[in-house]
N, C-alpha and C positions, 0 to 999 in steps of 0.2 A: 500433322495435327493442326486443326484450325481453332483458334480462340478468338472470341469477340470481346473487344474492350471499347467502352464509351469514354470519350474524352471531351473536355471543353477547351476550345481554342481561345487563348487569351491574346495572342499576338499573331498577326498575319504571317510572320516569319516561320512560325511553327507549322502553319498549313503548307507553306512552300516546301518545308523539309519533308513533310508527310507525302506531298505529291512527288518529290524526288524519290522517296522510298518506294512509292507505287510504280514509278517508271522502271526501277531496278527489279520489279517483280518480287519485292520482299513483303509488301503488304497490299491490301486491296481496300480502297476507300469506298464507303457507301454513303450516298447523300441522304440526308433526312428528308422526310416528306415535306417539312416546312421550307426546306431549301429550294424546292422546285419552284421555278419562277411562276408567279401568278400574273395574269395580264393586268396591266396598269389601266386604271380608269382615269384617263387624262382629264376628262370633263370634270369629274369630282375633285381631282387633285388641284386644278387651277381655277375652279369656279370662284368668281369674285376677285381674282387676282388683278384683273384689268377692268376699268370702268368703260362703259359704252360712251363713245364720242361720235359727234356728227362726222360723216364722211368728208365733208369739206375741211374740217379741222385736221383730220388724219392726213389728207392730201397736202395740206399746207405744211405740216410737220415733216412729211417725207421730202417735199421740195426743199425745205430749209436744210435738211440733212444732206441731200444730194449737192446742194450749192456749197456747203461747207467742205465737201470732199474735193471740189474742183479748185 
């Protein structure tokens, strides 16, 4: 007999326990449609995170960082 139960995971430990039960072939986990990974729009995520700087200034900062490592 197969029964379907919907649960809300409150703690990550519970999900790990459920995965262990699945490995023992006692239950089968089905992933929600929302859980399927969507491609990340990196441009939208980080847009405006950095300001534009002149190339000369960026080179100067990189050289300073490299000199600090040596």
